[in-house]
N, C-alpha and C positions, 0 to 999 in steps of 0.2 A: 760472421763466423768465426770460431775460436781458431786460433793457430793450431794446427795438426802435428803431433809428434809421432814418431814411429816406435814402437815397441815390440820386443821378441820374447819369445818364451820356447824351450825346447819341447816338442811333444814327439817322444819315439826317436826315429832315424830323421825327424825334421825339424825345421826350426818355424814357428808360427808368428808371422810379422802382421802387424796392424798398425793402420794409421788412425790414431784417435786423439781428442782434445785433451784426454787426461788419461792418468792410469786408472782409474774406475772404470772409464768408457772403455779401454783396452780390455779389462778383465771382464766385463760384459761381453764384449765381442767373442772372446775365447770361450764365454761359457763357465769361467771359474767362479766359485764361490768363497774361495781362499784369496788371500793376499799375497801372490806369487812374487810381488816385489819385497815386500817383508822377509820372505823366505830366501830371497837372491835367486830365485828359478825365473824372474824376469827382470828385464832391463830396457833402457831407451837405447835407441840406436842412432847413430850420428852419420855413418859412413852414406855418403851419397848413392853409391853403387847399390847398396841394400835399401836404401829408402824409396828408391825411383817407383817400383811397382807398387807399393803400398799405398803411396801418397798419390798415384794414379786412381786408386780404387779405395779411398776411405771408407774404414767401418767393415772393410771386408778381410778375412783372414787370409793371408797369402801364406802357403807353405813351401819350403825350399827343401830340397834333400841336404842333408849334412855332409855328404860326400858320395862317391861312389860306391856300389855293392861290394866291391873288392875290399875299398877302405874300410866300409863298415865291418866285414867279417874278420878284416886284420887286426882291427881295434877290438874287436871281440876276443880273438883268442889272445891278443896281448893282454888284455885286462884281466883275465883269470884262466886259470886251466878248467880242467871239466870239474864238475863237484864230486867231491870225495864222499865214500858212505861212512857213516857214523860207526857202524858195526865192525866187528873184528872178522877177518875172513872165515874163521873157524866156527864162530856162533852161526847157530841155525836162526832163521827168522822166527819171530813169536808168531804161532800160529793165530789166523784172524778169528774172530770171533763168530760164531754161527750166526746166519741172519735170522731175525726174528720169525717165527712161524708165519705163515700166510693167514690173513684174517678170515675169520670164519664166514661162509655165505648163509649159514643156517638162517639167521634171522632176516637177510635179505628174501631168501626163498620162501621162507612163511609168510612174509607180508605180501609177497606177490602172488602167493597161492590164496590167501585171504582175500585180496583184492579180487582176482579172478572167480572164486567163489561167490563172493558179493556181488560182483558184475551178473553172474549168471541167475543167481537167486534173484535179483531186481529184475532181470529180464522176464524170468518166470512169472513173478508176481505182478509185474504189468501186464503181461499176456493174460493172466488171469483176470486182472481187474478190468481189461477190455473185453473180455469175454462176458463177465458179470454185467458191465455197462451195455453190452451188445442184448443181452437177455432181458434186461430190465426194459429197454427200449422196446422189443418186440413184445413183454408183456403189456406196456402202456399202450401201444398201437392197439393190441387185441382188447384191452379194456376200453378204449376210446370208442372202438366199432361196436362193443356190446353195449355201452352206455348211449352210444348215438341210436342204436337200433330198439334200445328199450325206451328212450325218450320219444322216438318216432310212433311206437306202439302205443305208448301212454298218452301221447297227444293224440292219436286217432281215436282212442278210447274216450278221451275228454271231449272231443267234436262230437263224437257221436252221441255220448250223455248229454250234451248241450242242446243238440238237434232233438233229441226225444224230449228232453224237458221243455223246449220251447213250443214244441207241437203239442206237449201235453198242456200247458199253460194257456196255448191258443184255443184249445178245445174247451178248457174249465172256464175261461172267459167267455165263451160263446154259450156255454152251457148257463151260466149265472147272469147273463145279460149285461154285463159290464161294457 
């Protein structure tokens, strides 16, 4: 394994330390896409007191506070006073532009009404089609019954006619001596 070095970079009120084999590995551990070393925002640490924890957990970012909260507030107030307004006291602030008007719901409401109307019409058309199918099925049942009754009556007539013909043929053959 390559020899580990400890690198640091400031992150807000903390310093981020990481033990890594190279600067590129340290940048990856910090999640940085920019070269913080070239910008002077990161550097190698050689102080044994600061390198102990990062070397115990290589590749893990260790955060250390730069000072107490009181020291941080003191440094903040010394660095700059409160931000000053760029306008003069006598000038009134420029009126803010009115917000743009709210978008119209007309197109949305019309589309919704058209959809609801179409759904209701489709439902009615479907119910009418189902009623026509039910009527057609009833007519088909009635037609099949009539056709079956007619076919039965015609079959009976055919059978009777055949019986009469057969009897007549039997008598005729008897009369001619065949």
